[in-house]
Structure formats: C-alpha cells, structure tokens
N, CA, C and O atoms as a Tripos MOL2 file, in Angstrom:
@<TRIPOS>MOLECULE
protein
  276   275    69     0     0
PROTEIN
NO_CHARGES

@<TRIPOS>ATOM
      1 N         -10.4890   12.9810   -8.7580 N.3       1 UNK1
      2 CA        -11.2050   12.9520  -10.0070 C.3       1 UNK1
      3 C         -11.3650   11.5000  -10.4470 C.2       1 UNK1
      4 O         -10.4140   10.7190  -10.3910 O.2       1 UNK1
      5 N         -12.5250   11.1550  -10.8680 N.am      2 UNK2
      6 CA        -12.8190    9.8040  -11.3360 C.3       2 UNK2
      7 C         -13.0020    9.8540  -12.8440 C.2       2 UNK2
      8 O         -13.7380   10.6880  -13.3720 O.2       2 UNK2
      9 N         -12.3150    8.9430  -13.5260 N.am      3 UNK3
     10 CA        -12.4220    8.8420  -14.9690 C.3       3 UNK3
     11 C         -12.9080    7.4500  -15.3220 C.2       3 UNK3
     12 O         -12.4270    6.4610  -14.7690 O.2       3 UNK3
     13 N         -13.8320    7.3710  -16.2160 N.am      4 UNK4
     14 CA        -14.3170    6.0690  -16.6610 C.3       4 UNK4
     15 C         -13.3680    5.5540  -17.7380 C.2       4 UNK4
     16 O         -13.0800    6.2440  -18.7150 O.2       4 UNK4
     17 N         -12.8820    4.3090  -17.5370 N.am      5 UNK5
     18 CA        -11.9250    3.6990  -18.4460 C.3       5 UNK5
     19 C         -12.4180    2.3080  -18.8010 C.2       5 UNK5
     20 O         -12.8790    1.5630  -17.9360 O.2       5 UNK5
     21 N         -12.3200    1.9660  -20.0550 N.am      6 UNK6
     22 CA        -12.7030    0.6320  -20.5070 C.3       6 UNK6
     23 C         -11.4360   -0.2040  -20.6200 C.2       6 UNK6
     24 O         -10.5340    0.1260  -21.3900 O.2       6 UNK6
     25 N         -11.3710   -1.2910  -19.8490 N.am      7 UNK7
     26 CA        -10.2040   -2.1750  -19.8890 C.3       7 UNK7
     27 C         -10.6700   -3.6220  -19.9640 C.2       7 UNK7
     28 O         -11.7590   -3.9680  -19.5070 O.2       7 UNK7
     29 N          -9.8210   -4.4550  -20.5480 N.am      8 UNK8
     30 CA        -10.0800   -5.8900  -20.5740 C.3       8 UNK8
     31 C          -9.4520   -6.5030  -19.3330 C.2       8 UNK8
     32 O          -8.2580   -6.3310  -19.0910 O.2       8 UNK8
     33 N         -10.2470   -7.2170  -18.5440 N.am      9 UNK9
     34 CA         -9.7660   -7.8460  -17.3170 C.3       9 UNK9
     35 C         -10.1500   -9.3140  -17.3490 C.2       9 UNK9
     36 O         -11.2950   -9.6660  -17.6340 O.2       9 UNK9
     37 N          -9.1810  -10.1610  -17.0540 N.am     10 UNK10
     38 CA         -9.4340  -11.5920  -16.9830 C.3      10 UNK10
     39 C         -10.4660  -11.8510  -15.8830 C.2      10 UNK10
     40 O         -10.2650  -11.4450  -14.7380 O.2      10 UNK10
     41 N         -11.5480  -12.5130  -16.2170 N.am     11 UNK11
     42 CA        -12.6510  -12.7170  -15.2740 C.3      11 UNK11
     43 C         -12.2560  -13.5990  -14.0880 C.2      11 UNK11
     44 O         -12.7240  -13.3800  -12.9700 O.2      11 UNK11
     45 N         -11.3970  -14.5940  -14.3270 N.am     12 UNK12
     46 CA        -10.9460  -15.4450  -13.2160 C.3      12 UNK12
     47 C         -10.0790  -14.6490  -12.2500 C.2      12 UNK12
     48 O         -10.2130  -14.7840  -11.0340 O.2      12 UNK12
     49 N          -9.1870  -13.8190  -12.7910 N.am     13 UNK13
     50 CA         -8.3440  -12.9910  -11.9310 C.3      13 UNK13
     51 C          -9.1800  -11.9680  -11.1690 C.2      13 UNK13
     52 O          -8.9250  -11.7000   -9.9950 O.2      13 UNK13
     53 N         -10.1710  -11.4050  -11.8350 N.am     14 UNK14
     54 CA        -11.0590  -10.4560  -11.1680 C.3      14 UNK14
     55 C         -11.8230  -11.1370  -10.0390 C.2      14 UNK14
     56 O         -11.9750  -10.5680   -8.9580 O.2      14 UNK14
     57 N         -12.2980  -12.3390  -10.2840 N.am     15 UNK15
     58 CA        -13.0150  -13.0900   -9.2480 C.3      15 UNK15
     59 C         -12.0980  -13.3740   -8.0640 C.2      15 UNK15
     60 O         -12.5160  -13.2640   -6.9110 O.2      15 UNK15
     61 N         -10.8480  -13.7400   -8.3460 N.am     16 UNK16
     62 CA         -9.8820  -13.9820   -7.2680 C.3      16 UNK16
     63 C          -9.6390  -12.7050   -6.4750 C.2      16 UNK16
     64 O          -9.6270  -12.7200   -5.2450 O.2      16 UNK16
     65 N          -9.4460  -11.6040   -7.1880 N.am     17 UNK17
     66 CA         -9.1990  -10.3270   -6.5180 C.3      17 UNK17
     67 C         -10.3860   -9.9380   -5.6440 C.2      17 UNK17
     68 O         -10.2030   -9.4840   -4.5140 O.2      17 UNK17
     69 N         -11.5940  -10.1120   -6.1590 N.am     18 UNK18
     70 CA        -12.7870   -9.7880   -5.3790 C.3      18 UNK18
     71 C         -12.8520  -10.6430   -4.1200 C.2      18 UNK18
     72 O         -13.2220  -10.1530   -3.0530 O.2      18 UNK18
     73 N         -12.4990  -11.9070   -4.2400 N.am     19 UNK19
     74 CA        -12.5030  -12.8020   -3.0840 C.3      19 UNK19
     75 C         -11.4510  -12.3660   -2.0630 C.2      19 UNK19
     76 O         -11.7370  -12.2750   -0.8690 O.2      19 UNK19
     77 N         -10.2490  -12.1010   -2.5340 N.am     20 UNK20
     78 CA         -9.1540  -11.6930   -1.6460 C.3      20 UNK20
     79 C          -9.4730  -10.3710   -0.9540 C.2      20 UNK20
     80 O          -9.2180  -10.2050    0.2390 O.2      20 UNK20
     81 N         -10.0320   -9.4400   -1.7120 N.am     21 UNK21
     82 CA        -10.3110   -8.1070   -1.1780 C.3      21 UNK21
     83 C         -11.6300   -8.0300   -0.4220 C.2      21 UNK21
     84 O         -11.9130   -7.0350    0.2470 O.2      21 UNK21
     85 N         -12.4350   -9.0820   -0.5290 N.am     22 UNK22
     86 CA        -13.7130   -9.1050    0.1720 C.3      22 UNK22
     87 C         -14.7430   -8.1700   -0.4340 C.2      22 UNK22
     88 O         -15.5750   -7.6050    0.2750 O.2      22 UNK22
     89 N         -14.6840   -8.0100   -1.7450 N.am     23 UNK23
     90 CA        -15.6310   -7.1320   -2.4230 C.3      23 UNK23
     91 C         -16.5900   -7.9570   -3.2730 C.2      23 UNK23
     92 O         -16.3130   -9.1110   -3.5980 O.2      23 UNK23
     93 N         -17.7020   -7.3620   -3.6230 N.am     24 UNK24
     94 CA        -18.6690   -8.0680   -4.4630 C.3      24 UNK24
     95 C         -18.8410   -7.4080   -5.8260 C.2      24 UNK24
     96 O         -19.3340   -8.0340   -6.7640 O.2      24 UNK24
     97 N         -18.4400   -6.1630   -5.9340 N.am     25 UNK25
     98 CA        -18.6090   -5.4270   -7.1900 C.3      25 UNK25
     99 C         -17.2680   -5.2770   -7.9070 C.2      25 UNK25
    100 O         -16.2280   -5.0940   -7.2740 O.2      25 UNK25
    101 N         -17.3120   -5.3580   -9.2290 N.am     26 UNK26
    102 CA        -16.0940   -5.2440  -10.0290 C.3      26 UNK26
    103 C         -15.3960   -3.9040   -9.8130 C.2      26 UNK26
    104 O         -14.1860   -3.8570   -9.5940 O.2      26 UNK26
    105 N         -16.1580   -2.8240   -9.8740 N.am     27 UNK27
    106 CA        -15.5790   -1.4900   -9.7230 C.3      27 UNK27
    107 C         -14.9020   -1.3390   -8.3710 C.2      27 UNK27
    108 O         -13.8070   -0.7850   -8.2690 O.2      27 UNK27
    109 N         -15.5550   -1.8300   -7.3490 N.am     28 UNK28
    110 CA        -15.0000   -1.7580   -5.9950 C.3      28 UNK28
    111 C         -13.6830   -2.5290   -5.9170 C.2      28 UNK28
    112 O         -12.7210   -2.0600   -5.3080 O.2      28 UNK28
    113 N         -13.6430   -3.7020   -6.5290 N.am     29 UNK29
    114 CA        -12.4310   -4.5190   -6.5110 C.3      29 UNK29
    115 C         -11.2860   -3.8220   -7.2330 C.2      29 UNK29
    116 O         -10.1570   -3.8130   -6.7420 O.2      29 UNK29
    117 N         -11.5630   -3.2450   -8.3810 N.am     30 UNK30
    118 CA        -10.5150   -2.5660   -9.1480 C.3      30 UNK30
    119 C          -9.9950   -1.3610   -8.3790 C.2      30 UNK30
    120 O          -8.7840   -1.1590   -8.2890 O.2      30 UNK30
    121 N         -10.8880   -0.5650   -7.8290 N.am     31 UNK31
    122 CA        -10.4590    0.6120   -7.0590 C.3      31 UNK31
    123 C          -9.6220    0.2140   -5.8510 C.2      31 UNK31
    124 O          -8.5880    0.8220   -5.5760 O.2      31 UNK31
    125 N         -10.0740   -0.8080   -5.1310 N.am     32 UNK32
    126 CA         -9.3390   -1.2520   -3.9520 C.3      32 UNK32
    127 C          -7.9940   -1.8580   -4.3400 C.2      32 UNK32
    128 O          -7.0000   -1.6500   -3.6440 O.2      32 UNK32
    129 N          -7.9520   -2.5990   -5.4310 N.am     33 UNK33
    130 CA         -6.6900   -3.1820   -5.8960 C.3      33 UNK33
    131 C          -5.6890   -2.0870   -6.2370 C.2      33 UNK33
    132 O          -4.5060   -2.2090   -5.9170 O.2      33 UNK33
    133 N          -6.1440   -1.0320   -6.8760 N.am     34 UNK34
    134 CA         -5.2600    0.0950   -7.1950 C.3      34 UNK34
    135 C          -4.7340    0.7260   -5.9120 C.2      34 UNK34
    136 O          -3.5450    1.0290   -5.8100 O.2      34 UNK34
    137 N          -5.6100    0.9230   -4.9340 N.am     35 UNK35
    138 CA         -5.1750    1.4910   -3.6510 C.3      35 UNK35
    139 C          -4.1620    0.5800   -2.9660 C.2      35 UNK35
    140 O          -3.2000    1.0570   -2.3630 O.2      35 UNK35
    141 N          -4.3780   -0.7290   -3.0580 N.am     36 UNK36
    142 CA         -3.4490   -1.6900   -2.4490 C.3      36 UNK36
    143 C          -2.0650   -1.6040   -3.0880 C.2      36 UNK36
    144 O          -1.0540   -1.6790   -2.3890 O.2      36 UNK36
    145 N          -2.0130   -1.4490   -4.3980 N.am     37 UNK37
    146 CA         -0.7300   -1.3210   -5.0990 C.3      37 UNK37
    147 C          -0.0100   -0.0540   -4.6510 C.2      37 UNK37
    148 O           1.1970   -0.0750   -4.4100 O.2      37 UNK37
    149 N          -0.7400    1.0350   -4.5400 N.am     38 UNK38
    150 CA         -0.1520    2.3000   -4.0970 C.3      38 UNK38
    151 C           0.3700    2.1720   -2.6690 C.2      38 UNK38
    152 O           1.4660    2.6430   -2.3660 O.2      38 UNK38
    153 N          -0.4040    1.5380   -1.7910 N.am     39 UNK39
    154 CA          0.0100    1.3460   -0.3960 C.3      39 UNK39
    155 C           1.2270    0.4320   -0.3050 C.2      39 UNK39
    156 O           2.1160    0.6640    0.5150 O.2      39 UNK39
    157 N           1.2740   -0.6040   -1.1370 N.am     40 UNK40
    158 CA          2.4210   -1.5190   -1.1410 C.3      40 UNK40
    159 C           3.6910   -0.7760   -1.5310 C.2      40 UNK40
    160 O           4.7510   -1.0130   -0.9530 O.2      40 UNK40
    161 N           3.5920    0.1150   -2.5000 N.am     41 UNK41
    162 CA          4.7480    0.9150   -2.9190 C.3      41 UNK41
    163 C           5.2030    1.8120   -1.7750 C.2      41 UNK41
    164 O           6.4030    1.9450   -1.5370 O.2      41 UNK41
    165 N           4.2720    2.4210   -1.0720 N.am     42 UNK42
    166 CA          4.6210    3.2790    0.0610 C.3      42 UNK42
    167 C           5.3260    2.4760    1.1490 C.2      42 UNK42
    168 O           6.2930    2.9490    1.7470 O.2      42 UNK42
    169 N           4.8370    1.2530    1.4070 N.am     43 UNK43
    170 CA          5.4890    0.3950    2.4090 C.3      43 UNK43
    171 C           6.9030    0.0340    1.9790 C.2      43 UNK43
    172 O           7.8240    0.0560    2.7960 O.2      43 UNK43
    173 N           7.0860   -0.3000    0.7000 N.am     44 UNK44
    174 CA          8.4300   -0.6210    0.1940 C.3      44 UNK44
    175 C           9.3600    0.5820    0.3380 C.2      44 UNK44
    176 O          10.5270    0.4270    0.6970 O.2      44 UNK44
    177 N           8.8500    1.7700    0.0590 N.am     45 UNK45
    178 CA          9.6640    2.9790    0.1860 C.3      45 UNK45
    179 C          10.1360    3.1800    1.6180 C.2      45 UNK45
    180 O          11.2960    3.5250    1.8450 O.2      45 UNK45
    181 N           9.2470    2.9680    2.5880 N.am     46 UNK46
    182 CA          9.6260    3.1290    3.9950 C.3      46 UNK46
    183 C          10.6480    2.0700    4.3970 C.2      46 UNK46
    184 O          11.6020    2.3720    5.1140 O.2      46 UNK46
    185 N          10.4580    0.8410    3.9450 N.am     47 UNK47
    186 CA         11.4180   -0.2240    4.2470 C.3      47 UNK47
    187 C          12.7880    0.1320    3.6810 C.2      47 UNK47
    188 O          13.8040   -0.0660    4.3480 O.2      47 UNK47
    189 N          12.8250    0.6560    2.4610 N.am     48 UNK48
    190 CA         14.0940    1.0700    1.8610 C.3      48 UNK48
    191 C          14.7240    2.2060    2.6510 C.2      48 UNK48
    192 O          15.9460    2.2630    2.7920 O.2      48 UNK48
    193 N          13.8970    3.1140    3.1690 N.am     49 UNK49
    194 CA         14.4220    4.2040    3.9900 C.3      49 UNK49
    195 C          15.0540    3.6500    5.2640 C.2      49 UNK49
    196 O          16.1390    4.0770    5.6580 O.2      49 UNK49
    197 N          14.3740    2.6980    5.9080 N.am     50 UNK50
    198 CA         14.9340    2.0660    7.1030 C.3      50 UNK50
    199 C          16.2410    1.3670    6.7660 C.2      50 UNK50
    200 O          17.2330    1.5260    7.4770 O.2      50 UNK50
    201 N          16.2470    0.5970    5.6900 N.am     51 UNK51
    202 CA         17.4430   -0.1460    5.2860 C.3      51 UNK51
    203 C          18.5940    0.7970    4.9610 C.2      51 UNK51
    204 O          19.7570    0.4510    5.1650 O.2      51 UNK51
    205 N          18.2800    1.9750    4.4610 N.am     52 UNK52
    206 CA         19.3030    2.9570    4.1250 C.3      52 UNK52
    207 C          19.7680    3.7880    5.3080 C.2      52 UNK52
    208 O          20.6310    4.6530    5.1590 O.2      52 UNK52
    209 N          19.2060    3.5330    6.4770 N.am     53 UNK53
    210 CA         19.6400    4.2270    7.6810 C.3      53 UNK53
    211 C          18.9500    5.5500    7.9440 C.2      53 UNK53
    212 O          19.4080    6.3290    8.7800 O.2      53 UNK53
    213 N          17.8660    5.8170    7.2510 N.am     54 UNK54
    214 CA         17.1740    7.0980    7.4160 C.3      54 UNK54
    215 C          16.6780    7.3210    8.8410 C.2      54 UNK54
    216 O          16.5180    8.4620    9.2760 O.2      54 UNK54
    217 N          16.4380    6.2450    9.5550 N.am     55 UNK55
    218 CA         15.9220    6.3650   10.9140 C.3      55 UNK55
    219 C          16.9160    5.8030   11.9340 C.2      55 UNK55
    220 O          16.5240    5.3390   13.0040 O.2      55 UNK55
    221 N          18.1850    5.8510   11.5940 N.am     56 UNK56
    222 CA         19.2290    5.2940   12.4490 C.3      56 UNK56
    223 C          19.2710    5.9040   13.8310 C.2      56 UNK56
    224 O          19.6300    5.2340   14.7990 O.2      56 UNK56
    225 N          18.9070    7.1730   13.9300 N.am     57 UNK57
    226 CA         18.9160    7.8460   15.2300 C.3      57 UNK57
    227 C          17.9370    7.2230   16.2130 C.2      57 UNK57
    228 O          18.0900    7.3910   17.4230 O.2      57 UNK57
    229 N          16.9460    6.5160   15.7210 N.am     58 UNK58
    230 CA         15.9600    5.9130   16.6180 C.3      58 UNK58
    231 C          16.5660    4.8250   17.4950 C.2      58 UNK58
    232 O          15.9790    4.4550   18.5120 O.2      58 UNK58
    233 N          17.7270    4.3100   17.1170 N.am     59 UNK59
    234 CA         18.4100    3.3110   17.9380 C.3      59 UNK59
    235 C          19.1780    3.9700   19.0830 C.2      59 UNK59
    236 O          19.6160    3.2880   20.0090 O.2      59 UNK59
    237 N          19.3390    5.2770   19.0240 N.am     60 UNK60
    238 CA         20.0690    6.0250   20.0450 C.3      60 UNK60
    239 C          19.1160    6.3750   21.1860 C.2      60 UNK60
    240 O          18.1270    7.0800   20.9870 O.2      60 UNK60
    241 N          19.4260    5.8710   22.3880 N.am     61 UNK61
    242 CA         18.5620    6.1010   23.5530 C.3      61 UNK61
    243 C          18.3490    7.5890   23.8370 C.2      61 UNK61
    244 O          17.2400    7.9950   24.1860 O.2      61 UNK61
    245 N          19.3890    8.4030   23.6940 N.am     62 UNK62
    246 CA         19.2660    9.8360   23.9740 C.3      62 UNK62
    247 C          18.3330   10.5180   22.9710 C.2      62 UNK62
    248 O          17.5370   11.3790   23.3450 O.2      62 UNK62
    249 N          18.4330   10.1370   21.7270 N.am     63 UNK63
    250 CA         17.5690   10.7250   20.6960 C.3      63 UNK63
    251 C          16.1180   10.3420   20.9600 C.2      63 UNK63
    252 O          15.2190   11.1770   20.8640 O.2      63 UNK63
    253 N          15.8970    9.0670   21.2960 N.am     64 UNK64
    254 CA         14.5290    8.6220   21.5910 C.3      64 UNK64
    255 C          13.9770    9.3420   22.8130 C.2      64 UNK64
    256 O          12.8200    9.7610   22.8180 O.2      64 UNK64
    257 N          14.7960    9.4860   23.8450 N.am     65 UNK65
    258 CA         14.3410   10.1580   25.0640 C.3      65 UNK65
    259 C          13.9960   11.6200   24.7720 C.2      65 UNK65
    260 O          13.0020   12.1370   25.2830 O.2      65 UNK65
    261 N          14.8010   12.2770   23.9630 N.am     66 UNK66
    262 CA         14.5520   13.6800   23.6300 C.3      66 UNK66
    263 C          13.2730   13.8320   22.8110 C.2      66 UNK66
    264 O          12.5790   14.8430   22.9160 O.2      66 UNK66
    265 N          12.9700   12.8450   22.0130 N.am     67 UNK67
    266 CA         11.7600   12.9070   21.1870 C.3      67 UNK67
    267 C          10.5030   12.8820   22.0390 C.2      67 UNK67
    268 O           9.4720   13.4200   21.6370 O.2      67 UNK67
    269 N          10.5770   12.2700   23.1970 N.am     68 UNK68
    270 CA          9.3950   12.1320   24.0580 C.3      68 UNK68
    271 C           9.3520   13.1720   25.1700 C.2      68 UNK68
    272 O           8.4470   13.1520   26.0040 O.2      68 UNK68
    273 N          10.3200   14.0780   25.1870 N.am     69 UNK69
    274 CA         10.3050   15.0870   26.2640 C.3      69 UNK69
    275 C           9.7980   16.4170   25.7870 C.2      69 UNK69
    276 O           9.7240   17.3660   26.5670 O.2      69 UNK69
@<TRIPOS>BOND
     1     1     2 1
     2     2     3 1
     3     3     4 2
     4     3     5 am
     5     5     6 1
     6     6     7 1
     7     7     8 2
     8     7     9 am
     9     9    10 1
    10    10    11 1
    11    11    12 2
    12    11    13 am
    13    13    14 1
    14    14    15 1
    15    15    16 2
    16    15    17 am
    17    17    18 1
    18    18    19 1
    19    19    20 2
    20    19    21 am
    21    21    22 1
    22    22    23 1
    23    23    24 2
    24    23    25 am
    25    25    26 1
    26    26    27 1
    27    27    28 2
    28    27    29 am
    29    29    30 1
    30    30    31 1
    31    31    32 2
    32    31    33 am
    33    33    34 1
    34    34    35 1
    35    35    36 2
    36    35    37 am
    37    37    38 1
    38    38    39 1
    39    39    40 2
    40    39    41 am
    41    41    42 1
    42    42    43 1
    43    43    44 2
    44    43    45 am
    45    45    46 1
    46    46    47 1
    47    47    48 2
    48    47    49 am
    49    49    50 1
    50    50    51 1
    51    51    52 2
    52    51    53 am
    53    53    54 1
    54    54    55 1
    55    55    56 2
    56    55    57 am
    57    57    58 1
    58    58    59 1
    59    59    60 2
    60    59    61 am
    61    61    62 1
    62    62    63 1
    63    63    64 2
    64    63    65 am
    65    65    66 1
    66    66    67 1
    67    67    68 2
    68    67    69 am
    69    69    70 1
    70    70    71 1
    71    71    72 2
    72    71    73 am
    73    73    74 1
    74    74    75 1
    75    75    76 2
    76    75    77 am
    77    77    78 1
    78    78    79 1
    79    79    80 2
    80    79    81 am
    81    81    82 1
    82    82    83 1
    83    83    84 2
    84    83    85 am
    85    85    86 1
    86    86    87 1
    87    87    88 2
    88    87    89 am
    89    89    90 1
    90    90    91 1
    91    91    92 2
    92    91    93 am
    93    93    94 1
    94    94    95 1
    95    95    96 2
    96    95    97 am
    97    97    98 1
    98    98    99 1
    99    99   100 2
   100    99   101 am
   101   101   102 1
   102   102   103 1
   103   103   104 2
   104   103   105 am
   105   105   106 1
   106   106   107 1
   107   107   108 2
   108   107   109 am
   109   109   110 1
   110   110   111 1
   111   111   112 2
   112   111   113 am
   113   113   114 1
   114   114   115 1
   115   115   116 2
   116   115   117 am
   117   117   118 1
   118   118   119 1
   119   119   120 2
   120   119   121 am
   121   121   122 1
   122   122   123 1
   123   123   124 2
   124   123   125 am
   125   125   126 1
   126   126   127 1
   127   127   128 2
   128   127   129 am
   129   129   130 1
   130   130   131 1
   131   131   132 2
   132   131   133 am
   133   133   134 1
   134   134   135 1
   135   135   136 2
   136   135   137 am
   137   137   138 1
   138   138   139 1
   139   139   140 2
   140   139   141 am
   141   141   142 1
   142   142   143 1
   143   143   144 2
   144   143   145 am
   145   145   146 1
   146   146   147 1
   147   147   148 2
   148   147   149 am
   149   149   150 1
   150   150   151 1
   151   151   152 2
   152   151   153 am
   153   153   154 1
   154   154   155 1
   155   155   156 2
   156   155   157 am
   157   157   158 1
   158   158   159 1
   159   159   160 2
   160   159   161 am
   161   161   162 1
   162   162   163 1
   163   163   164 2
   164   163   165 am
   165   165   166 1
   166   166   167 1
   167   167   168 2
   168   167   169 am
   169   169   170 1
   170   170   171 1
   171   171   172 2
   172   171   173 am
   173   173   174 1
   174   174   175 1
   175   175   176 2
   176   175   177 am
   177   177   178 1
   178   178   179 1
   179   179   180 2
   180   179   181 am
   181   181   182 1
   182   182   183 1
   183   183   184 2
   184   183   185 am
   185   185   186 1
   186   186   187 1
   187   187   188 2
   188   187   189 am
   189   189   190 1
   190   190   191 1
   191   191   192 2
   192   191   193 am
   193   193   194 1
   194   194   195 1
   195   195   196 2
   196   195   197 am
   197   197   198 1
   198   198   199 1
   199   199   200 2
   200   199   201 am
   201   201   202 1
   202   202   203 1
   203   203   204 2
   204   203   205 am
   205   205   206 1
   206   206   207 1
   207   207   208 2
   208   207   209 am
   209   209   210 1
   210   210   211 1
   211   211   212 2
   212   211   213 am
   213   213   214 1
   214   214   215 1
   215   215   216 2
   216   215   217 am
   217   217   218 1
   218   218   219 1
   219   219   220 2
   220   219   221 am
   221   221   222 1
   222   222   223 1
   223   223   224 2
   224   223   225 am
   225   225   226 1
   226   226   227 1
   227   227   228 2
   228   227   229 am
   229   229   230 1
   230   230   231 1
   231   231   232 2
   232   231   233 am
   233   233   234 1
   234   234   235 1
   235   235   236 2
   236   235   237 am
   237   237   238 1
   238   238   239 1
   239   239   240 2
   240   239   241 am
   241   241   242 1
   242   242   243 1
   243   243   244 2
   244   243   245 am
   245   245   246 1
   246   246   247 1
   247   247   248 2
   248   247   249 am
   249   249   250 1
   250   250   251 1
   251   251   252 2
   252   251   253 am
   253   253   254 1
   254   254   255 1
   255   255   256 2
   256   255   257 am
   257   257   258 1
   258   258   259 1
   259   259   260 2
   260   259   261 am
   261   261   262 1
   262   262   263 1
   263   263   264 2
   264   263   265 am
   265   265   266 1
   266   266   267 1
   267   267   268 2
   268   267   269 am
   269   269   270 1
   270   270   271 1
   271   271   272 2
   272   271   273 am
   273   273   274 1
   274   274   275 1
   275   275   276 2
@<TRIPOS>SUBSTRUCTURE
     1 UNK1         2 RESIDUE 1 A UNK
     2 UNK2         6 RESIDUE 1 A UNK
     3 UNK3        10 RESIDUE 1 A UNK
     4 UNK4        14 RESIDUE 1 A UNK
     5 UNK5        18 RESIDUE 1 A UNK
     6 UNK6        22 RESIDUE 1 A UNK
     7 UNK7        26 RESIDUE 1 A UNK
     8 UNK8        30 RESIDUE 1 A UNK
     9 UNK9        34 RESIDUE 1 A UNK
    10 UNK10       38 RESIDUE 1 A UNK
    11 UNK11       42 RESIDUE 1 A UNK
    12 UNK12       46 RESIDUE 1 A UNK
    13 UNK13       50 RESIDUE 1 A UNK
    14 UNK14       54 RESIDUE 1 A UNK
    15 UNK15       58 RESIDUE 1 A UNK
    16 UNK16       62 RESIDUE 1 A UNK
    17 UNK17       66 RESIDUE 1 A UNK
    18 UNK18       70 RESIDUE 1 A UNK
    19 UNK19       74 RESIDUE 1 A UNK
    20 UNK20       78 RESIDUE 1 A UNK
    21 UNK21       82 RESIDUE 1 A UNK
    22 UNK22       86 RESIDUE 1 A UNK
    23 UNK23       90 RESIDUE 1 A UNK
    24 UNK24       94 RESIDUE 1 A UNK
    25 UNK25       98 RESIDUE 1 A UNK
    26 UNK26      102 RESIDUE 1 A UNK
    27 UNK27      106 RESIDUE 1 A UNK
    28 UNK28      110 RESIDUE 1 A UNK
    29 UNK29      114 RESIDUE 1 A UNK
    30 UNK30      118 RESIDUE 1 A UNK
    31 UNK31      122 RESIDUE 1 A UNK
    32 UNK32      126 RESIDUE 1 A UNK
    33 UNK33      130 RESIDUE 1 A UNK
    34 UNK34      134 RESIDUE 1 A UNK
    35 UNK35      138 RESIDUE 1 A UNK
    36 UNK36      142 RESIDUE 1 A UNK
    37 UNK37      146 RESIDUE 1 A UNK
    38 UNK38      150 RESIDUE 1 A UNK
    39 UNK39      154 RESIDUE 1 A UNK
    40 UNK40      158 RESIDUE 1 A UNK
    41 UNK41      162 RESIDUE 1 A UNK
    42 UNK42      166 RESIDUE 1 A UNK
    43 UNK43      170 RESIDUE 1 A UNK
    44 UNK44      174 RESIDUE 1 A UNK
    45 UNK45      178 RESIDUE 1 A UNK
    46 UNK46      182 RESIDUE 1 A UNK
    47 UNK47      186 RESIDUE 1 A UNK
    48 UNK48      190 RESIDUE 1 A UNK
    49 UNK49      194 RESIDUE 1 A UNK
    50 UNK50      198 RESIDUE 1 A UNK
    51 UNK51      202 RESIDUE 1 A UNK
    52 UNK52      206 RESIDUE 1 A UNK
    53 UNK53      210 RESIDUE 1 A UNK
    54 UNK54      214 RESIDUE 1 A UNK
    55 UNK55      218 RESIDUE 1 A UNK
    56 UNK56      222 RESIDUE 1 A UNK
    57 UNK57      226 RESIDUE 1 A UNK
    58 UNK58      230 RESIDUE 1 A UNK
    59 UNK59      234 RESIDUE 1 A UNK
    60 UNK60      238 RESIDUE 1 A UNK
    61 UNK61      242 RESIDUE 1 A UNK
    62 UNK62      246 RESIDUE 1 A UNK
    63 UNK63      250 RESIDUE 1 A UNK
    64 UNK64      254 RESIDUE 1 A UNK
    65 UNK65      258 RESIDUE 1 A UNK
    66 UNK66      262 RESIDUE 1 A UNK
    67 UNK67      266 RESIDUE 1 A UNK
    68 UNK68      270 RESIDUE 1 A UNK
    69 UNK69      274 RESIDUE 1 A UNK
C-alpha cells in the first residue's frame, strides 16, 4: 500500500542521497532510501545471529556434509 505523506526534507541531504543511490527523482530516492534502511537492519540481524552462534553447526564438517547429501 502506498500512502502519500508530506515531509520536510533537507534539499542538500536529498541531493546527496539521490547521488549516492543513483536516482534522479525525489520520490524514487526516498523510497529506495527506506528500502536501504530496512535491508541494513536485516543485515545487522543476521550478523547478530552469527555472532550469537545461531549458525555454529556450519563449522562442523559432518553437519555441512549432511546438508549437501
């Protein structure tokens, strides 16, 4: 669902974001920036899972071998 929202955005920051994201339209830049934030959070969550040992079995040769058989 798409909702139209009126927000104040610093024009210099928006221009920087458009340049970084490779976009030319304001709406496109904002949408992509939001997606990037969501993706960054997902990456952090996976890193925390790795750090917490959630995938510790992957270091076990027998577990890895069984996964591919």
